[in-house]
C-alpha positions as a Markdown table, in Angstrom:
| # | Residue | x | y | z |
|---|---|---|---|---|
| 1 | Met | -26.3 | 19.8 | 37.2 |
| 2 | Lys | -24.1 | 22.3 | 37.1 |
| 3 | Pro | -23.9 | 23.0 | 32.9 |
| 4 | Asp | -20.1 | 22.3 | 31.5 |
| 5 | Asn | -17.6 | 24.4 | 30.2 |
| 6 | Asn | -19.1 | 24.6 | 27.2 |
| 7 | Asn | -22.3 | 25.7 | 28.1 |
| 8 | Tyr | -21.5 | 29.4 | 29.5 |
| 9 | Asn | -21.8 | 32.3 | 28.2 |
| 10 | Trp | -20.2 | 35.3 | 29.4 |
| 11 | Ser | -20.1 | 37.4 | 26.5 |
| 12 | Glu | -21.1 | 40.9 | 28.6 |
| 13 | Lys | -18.8 | 40.1 | 31.1 |
| 14 | Thr | -15.0 | 41.1 | 31.0 |
| 15 | Ile | -12.3 | 39.4 | 32.9 |
| 16 | Leu | -8.6 | 41.0 | 33.8 |
| 17 | Ile | -5.6 | 38.5 | 33.8 |
| 18 | Val | -2.9 | 39.4 | 35.9 |
| 19 | Glu | -0.2 | 36.7 | 35.0 |
| 20 | Asp | 3.8 | 37.7 | 34.3 |
| 21 | Thr | 3.9 | 34.0 | 32.4 |
| 22 | Asp | 3.2 | 34.3 | 29.0 |
| 23 | Thr | 2.5 | 30.3 | 29.0 |
| 24 | Ser | -0.4 | 31.2 | 32.3 |
| 25 | Ile | -2.5 | 33.8 | 30.0 |
| 26 | Met | -2.2 | 31.2 | 26.9 |
| 27 | Tyr | -3.7 | 28.4 | 29.1 |
| 28 | Tyr | -6.3 | 30.8 | 30.3 |
| 29 | Arg | -7.3 | 32.0 | 27.0 |
| 30 | Ala | -7.9 | 28.8 | 25.5 |
| 31 | Ala | -9.7 | 27.6 | 28.6 |
| 32 | Leu | -12.0 | 30.9 | 28.4 |
| 33 | Lys | -12.5 | 31.1 | 24.5 |
| 34 | Lys | -15.6 | 29.1 | 24.5 |
| 35 | Ser | -17.2 | 31.2 | 27.4 |
| 36 | Lys | -17.4 | 34.4 | 25.3 |
| 37 | Val | -15.7 | 36.6 | 27.7 |
| 38 | Lys | -13.6 | 39.5 | 27.3 |
| 39 | Leu | -10.2 | 39.2 | 28.4 |
| 40 | Val | -7.4 | 42.2 | 29.6 |
| 41 | Cys | -4.4 | 40.8 | 30.4 |
| 42 | Ala | -1.5 | 42.8 | 32.8 |
| 43 | Glu | 2.2 | 41.6 | 33.2 |
| 44 | Asn | 2.1 | 42.3 | 36.9 |
| 45 | Gly | 0.1 | 43.7 | 40.2 |
| 46 | Leu | 1.3 | 47.4 | 39.2 |
| 47 | Gln | -0.3 | 47.2 | 35.7 |
| 48 | Ala | -3.6 | 45.7 | 37.5 |
| 49 | Val | -3.5 | 48.4 | 39.7 |
| 50 | Glu | -3.0 | 50.8 | 37.1 |
| 51 | Leu | -5.9 | 49.7 | 34.5 |
| 52 | Val | -8.5 | 49.7 | 38.1 |
| 53 | Lys | -7.1 | 53.6 | 38.8 |
| 54 | Gln | -7.9 | 54.9 | 35.3 |
| 55 | Gly | -11.6 | 53.3 | 35.7 |
| 56 | Arg | -11.5 | 50.4 | 33.1 |
| 57 | His | -14.6 | 48.0 | 34.4 |
| 58 | Phe | -13.8 | 44.6 | 34.9 |
| 59 | Asp | -16.4 | 42.1 | 36.8 |
| 60 | Leu | -13.3 | 39.6 | 37.6 |
| 61 | Ile | -10.0 | 39.7 | 38.2 |
| 62 | Leu | -7.8 | 36.7 | 38.2 |
| 63 | Met | -4.8 | 37.3 | 40.0 |
| 64 | Asp | -1.2 | 35.2 | 40.4 |
| 65 | Ile | 0.9 | 36.1 | 43.6 |
| 66 | Asn | 4.3 | 36.2 | 42.7 |
| 67 | Met | 5.0 | 38.8 | 40.0 |
| 68 | Pro | 7.1 | 41.3 | 39.6 |
| 69 | Leu | 7.0 | 45.2 | 40.6 |
| 70 | Leu | 3.6 | 44.7 | 42.9 |
| 71 | Asn | 3.0 | 40.8 | 43.7 |
| 72 | Gly | -0.8 | 39.8 | 44.0 |
| 73 | Ile | -1.0 | 40.1 | 47.6 |
| 74 | Glu | -0.3 | 44.0 | 47.6 |
| 75 | Ala | -1.9 | 44.3 | 44.2 |
| 76 | Thr | -4.9 | 42.8 | 45.9 |
| 77 | Lys | -5.2 | 45.2 | 48.5 |
| 78 | Gln | -4.8 | 48.4 | 46.3 |
| 79 | Ile | -7.3 | 47.2 | 44.0 |
| 80 | Lys | -9.8 | 46.5 | 47.0 |
| 81 | Ser | -9.3 | 50.0 | 48.4 |
| 82 | Ile | -10.4 | 51.5 | 45.0 |
| 83 | Asn | -13.1 | 49.3 | 44.5 |
| 84 | Pro | -14.0 | 46.6 | 46.6 |
| 85 | Lys | -16.7 | 45.8 | 44.3 |
| 86 | Ile | -14.6 | 44.0 | 42.1 |
| 87 | Pro | -14.5 | 39.8 | 42.6 |
| 88 | Val | -10.6 | 38.6 | 42.5 |
| 89 | Ile | -9.8 | 35.6 | 42.4 |
| 90 | Val | -5.9 | 34.4 | 43.2 |
| 91 | Gln | -3.8 | 31.6 | 41.7 |
| 92 | Thr | -0.2 | 30.1 | 42.5 |
| 93 | Ala | 1.9 | 27.6 | 42.8 |
| 94 | Tyr | 2.5 | 27.9 | 46.1 |
| 95 | Val | -0.2 | 26.5 | 48.2 |
| 96 | Leu | 1.1 | 26.7 | 51.6 |
| 97 | Asn | -1.7 | 27.9 | 53.8 |
| 98 | Asp | -0.1 | 30.8 | 55.0 |
| 99 | Glu | -0.7 | 32.5 | 50.8 |
| 100 | Arg | -3.9 | 31.5 | 51.4 |
| 101 | Ile | -4.6 | 33.7 | 54.5 |
| 102 | Lys | -3.0 | 36.3 | 53.1 |
| 103 | Ser | -4.9 | 36.2 | 50.1 |
| 104 | Phe | -7.8 | 36.3 | 52.1 |
| 105 | Glu | -6.8 | 39.1 | 54.4 |
| 106 | Ala | -5.6 | 40.9 | 51.3 |
| 107 | Gly | -9.3 | 41.0 | 50.4 |
| 108 | Cys | -9.8 | 38.2 | 47.7 |
| 109 | Asp | -12.9 | 36.5 | 47.0 |
| 110 | Gly | -11.9 | 33.1 | 45.7 |
| 111 | Phe | -8.2 | 31.0 | 46.0 |
| 112 | Met | -6.9 | 28.5 | 43.6 |
| 113 | Ala | -4.0 | 26.2 | 43.4 |
| 114 | Lys | -1.7 | 26.2 | 39.9 |
| 115 | Pro | -2.3 | 24.0 | 37.8 |
| 116 | Val | -5.8 | 25.3 | 37.6 |
| 117 | Lys | -8.0 | 22.9 | 36.9 |
| 118 | Ile | -10.8 | 24.0 | 33.6 |
| 119 | Gln | -13.8 | 23.1 | 35.5 |
| 120 | Gln | -13.0 | 24.2 | 38.8 |
| 121 | Leu | -12.0 | 27.8 | 36.8 |
| 122 | Phe | -15.2 | 28.1 | 35.6 |
| 123 | Asp | -16.9 | 26.8 | 38.9 |
| 124 | Thr | -15.0 | 29.3 | 40.7 |
| 125 | Ile | -15.6 | 32.8 | 38.3 |
| 126 | Glu | -19.5 | 31.4 | 38.1 |
| 127 | Ser | -19.9 | 31.6 | 41.6 |
| 128 | Leu | -18.7 | 35.2 | 41.7 |
| 129 | Leu | -19.7 | 36.8 | 38.4 |
């Protein structure tokens, strides 16, 4: 039996949320609060790539696809070229098969359609941490 989302303790983990909408960031913060995970936010793919280039440690990245400056697919490619071991979960409201294929070709490790269900979020993160 899988634990419910109240039983996760990721207090030693850091997740980078790459998301350009405040509503989504607030959703992830609220959903993940009980897990005690440390959260860092980037507003776009360019900021995410810069954080990884600076050597910041992330145990996992939650990456939106459609963002300004650098989209999630291109950001994932660049991040994976810097550090291929960081798991990247792509999430998008545009659930076209083409987006899913492009995401995995870019190196993502997981894919979630928005709106993301909380238990799916926890299960997907847990499988990659």
